[in-house]
C-alpha positions in Angstrom: 109.4 -35.6 -11.3 107.8 -37.9 -13.9 105.5 -39.3 -11.3 104.3 -35.8 -10.4 103.6 -34.9 -14.0 101.7 -38.2 -14.5 99.6 -37.5 -11.3 98.9 -33.9 -12.5 97.8 -35.2 -15.9 95.5 -37.7 -14.2 94.0 -35.0 -12.0 93.4 -32.8 -15.1 91.6 -35.6 -16.9 89.4 -36.3 -13.9 88.5 -32.7 -13.5 87.7 -32.3 -17.2 85.5 -35.5 -17.1 83.6 -34.1 -14.1 82.9 -30.9 -15.8 81.5 -32.6 -19.0 79.4 -35.1 -17.0 75.7 -34.2 -17.0 73.6 -36.4 -14.7 69.9 -37.0 -15.2 67.2 -37.5 -12.6 64.2 -39.8 -12.2 61.7 -39.5 -9.3 59.9 -42.5 -7.7 56.8 -42.4 -5.5 57.1 -43.1 -1.8 54.7 -46.0 -2.4 57.6 -48.0 -3.8 59.7 -47.5 -0.7 59.9 -49.7 2.3 60.9 -48.1 5.6 61.7 -49.7 8.9 61.3 -48.2 12.3 63.9 -45.6 13.2 66.9 -46.8 15.2 69.0 -44.0 16.7 67.2 -41.5 14.4 67.8 -43.5 11.1 65.3 -45.7 9.2 66.6 -48.5 7.0 65.0 -48.2 3.6 64.8 -50.1 0.3 63.6 -49.0 -3.1 63.0 -51.8 -5.7 62.1 -51.1 -9.3 62.2 -54.0 -11.9 60.3 -52.6 -14.9 62.3 -51.7 -18.0 64.2 -49.4 -18.4 64.9 -49.9 -14.6 66.1 -53.0 -12.8 67.7 -52.1 -9.6 67.5 -52.1 -5.8 68.7 -49.3 -3.6 69.3 -49.8 0.1 70.4 -47.4 2.8 69.6 -45.5 5.9 67.6 -42.2 6.0 67.0 -39.5 8.7 64.1 -37.2 8.5 64.7 -33.4 8.5 64.9 -32.4 12.2 65.5 -35.9 13.3 61.8 -36.8 13.9 61.6 -40.6 14.2 58.0 -40.7 13.1 57.8 -38.1 10.5 58.9 -40.2 7.6 56.6 -43.1 8.5 53.6 -40.7 8.6 54.7 -38.9 5.5 55.0 -42.2 3.6 51.3 -42.9 4.2 50.3 -39.3 3.4 52.2 -39.3 0.1 54.7 -36.7 1.3 57.8 -38.8 0.8 59.4 -39.5 -2.6 62.8 -40.6 -4.0 64.9 -39.0 -6.7 67.5 -41.1 -8.5 70.6 -39.5 -10.0 72.2 -41.4 -12.9 74.6 -41.1 -15.8 72.7 -42.0 -19.0 74.3 -45.4 -19.8 72.3 -48.3 -21.1 72.8 -52.1 -21.1 70.8 -54.7 -22.9 69.3 -57.2 -20.6 68.7 -60.9 -21.2 65.2 -60.0 -22.3 66.6 -57.9 -25.2 65.3 -54.6 -23.6 67.5 -51.6 -22.7 68.1 -50.6 -19.1 69.6 -47.6 -17.4 72.4 -48.9 -15.3 74.5 -45.8 -14.7 73.2 -45.2 -11.2 75.4 -43.3 -8.8 73.3 -41.4 -6.1 69.8 -41.1 -4.6 67.9 -38.7 -2.3 64.7 -39.1 -0.3 62.6 -36.0 0.0 60.1 -35.3 2.8 57.6 -32.5 2.0 60.1 -31.3 -0.7 62.9 -31.1 1.8 66.0 -33.3 1.3 66.7 -35.9 4.1 70.0 -37.2 5.2 71.1 -40.5 3.7 74.0 -42.8 4.6 75.3 -46.2 3.6 73.6 -46.0 0.2 74.1 -49.1 -2.0 72.9 -50.0 -5.5 72.3 -53.5 -6.8 71.3 -54.4 -10.3 68.5 -56.9 -10.8 67.9 -59.5 -13.5 67.6 -59.3 -16.4 70.1 -56.4 -16.4 72.8 -57.6 -14.0 75.4 -59.3 -16.2 79.1 -58.5 -16.1 78.8 -55.7 -18.7 76.0 -53.9 -16.8 77.9 -54.2 -13.5 80.9 -52.6 -15.2 78.8 -49.7 -16.3 77.4 -49.3 -12.8 80.9 -49.3 -11.3 82.1 -46.6 -13.7 79.0 -44.5 -13.0 79.6 -44.7 -9.3 83.2 -43.5 -9.7 82.2 -40.8 -12.2 79.4 -39.6 -10.0 81.6 -39.2 -7.0 83.6 -36.6 -8.9 80.5 -34.4 -9.0 80.2 -34.1 -5.2 76.8 -33.2 -3.9 74.3 -33.0 -6.8 71.3 -32.2 -4.6 71.4 -28.5 -4.7 72.5 -25.5 -6.7 73.4 -26.4 -10.2 70.9 -29.2 -10.7 67.9 -27.8 -8.8 65.9 -27.2 -11.9 66.3 -30.7 -13.2 65.5 -32.2 -9.8 62.3 -30.1 -9.5 61.2 -31.2 -13.0 61.8 -34.9 -12.2 60.0 -34.7 -8.8 56.9 -33.1 -10.5 56.1 -36.4 -12.2 57.3 -39.3 -10.0 57.1 -42.9 -11.2 54.4 -44.7 -9.2 52.9 -48.1 -9.2 50.2 -47.3 -11.8 52.8 -45.9 -14.2 55.0 -48.9 -13.7 52.1 -51.2 -14.4 51.3 -49.2 -17.6 54.9 -49.3 -18.6 55.1 -53.1 -18.0 52.0 -53.6 -20.0 53.4 -51.6 -22.9 56.7 -53.6 -22.8 54.8 -56.9 -22.7 52.4 -55.8 -25.5 55.1 -54.9 -28.0 56.0 -58.5 -29.0 52.3 -59.4 -29.1 51.5 -56.5 -31.4 54.3 -57.6 -33.7 52.9 -61.2 -33.7 49.4 -59.8 -34.4 50.7 -57.8 -37.4 52.5 -60.9 -38.7 49.4 -63.0 -38.3 47.3 -60.3 -40.1 49.8 -60.2 -42.9 49.7 -64.0 -43.3 45.9 -63.9 -43.3 45.8 -61.3 -46.0 48.4 -63.2 -48.1 46.3 -66.4 -47.6 43.1 -64.5 -48.7 44.9 -63.3 -51.8 45.9 -66.9 -52.7 42.3 -68.1 -52.3 40.9 -65.3 -54.4 43.4 -65.8 -57.3 42.1 -69.3 -58.3 38.5 -67.9 -58.3 39.6 -65.2 -60.7 41.0 -67.8 -63.1 37.8 -69.9 -63.0 35.6 -66.9 -63.5 36.8 -66.2 -67.1 33.5 -65.1 -68.4 34.8 -62.0 -70.1 37.2 -64.1 -72.1 34.4 -66.5 -73.1 32.2 -63.6 -74.0 34.9 -62.1 -76.3 35.3 -65.5 -78.0 31.5 -65.8 -78.5 31.4 -62.3 -79.9 34.2 -63.0 -82.3 32.5 -66.3 -83.4 29.2 -64.4 -84.0 31.1 -61.7 -86.0 32.7 -64.3 -88.2 29.3 -65.9 -88.8 27.7 -62.6 -89.7 30.6 -61.8 -92.0 30.3 -65.2 -93.7 26.5 -64.8 -94.1 27.1 -61.3 -95.6 29.4 -62.7 -98.2 27.0 -65.5 -99.1 24.1 -64.3 -101.4 20.7 -64.6 -99.9 18.5 -67.4 -101.4 15.8 -64.8 -102.1 18.3 -63.0 -104.3 18.8 -66.0 -106.5 15.0 -66.4 -107.0 14.7 -62.8 -107.9 17.6 -63.1 -110.3 16.0 -66.1 -111.9 12.8 -64.2 -112.3 14.6 -61.4 -113.8 16.4 -63.7 -116.2 13.2 -65.4 -117.0 11.5 -62.1 -117.7 14.4 -61.1 -120.0 14.0 -64.3 -122.0 10.3 -63.7 -122.7 11.1 -60.2 -123.8 13.5 -61.3 -126.5 12.8 -59.2 -129.5 13.4 -62.1 -131.8 10.2 -63.8 -130.4 6.8 -63.2 -132.0 4.0 -61.8 -130.0 2.4 -65.3 -129.7 5.8 -66.8 -128.7 6.3 -64.2 -126.0 2.8 -64.8 -124.6 3.3 -68.5 -124.6 6.7 -68.0 -122.9 5.1 -65.9 -120.2 2.3 -68.4 -119.7 4.8 -71.2 -119.4 6.9 -69.4 -116.8 3.8 -68.7 -114.7 
């Protein structure tokens, strides 16, 4: 009885987990696929993507709708074939310090927007996102994804259509790779510019100290001011002469002197 209750509880947990699980989808251009000639109606295929946030390889066998052995090869060259990856959003940090989506659990190839038939699908994580931690996430995603059953119809049609409208191709992967590689360079450039600005500031600072003309001008002005003030306090030489003349004139005008003495005094001063 206890074993039955435990089993029922486990089933309940699994069902609840499946109901809350929301997969996401990413489309990839058929130009990234490799197809071999059909054997008994199935082509062996391989999809390899190694640009962050993707680092995986998907292998399997695919059959074209209707079983046409040449349709997929022709459609691949005409751009009528693309892949859609289903994954549980789960990231792992690779050895390059970038984040990678490693929660892969299913994939479908489409030919002219029609789903194909796939068997023996296998996922392999690639460096730098293939350590033990990332492999553990992949394993959990495969187990969780299997609880959802067939995700290629019905409930997720809208999300699949949206993803397939903008597949990741070689040009977009190159641009993404360029962006990923450019980020550290930009940080280095910013650091270099910052150091250059700081160095320029250090060079300008001594020049400012040497160019102390305003301080010297103030000192000169103060010196001149003190000199002017001192000159203002000192009586002018001409004033002394005028004072002497005035004093001299007062002596000759002394009322005690006779007219002759006053005239003689004035002649003497002249």
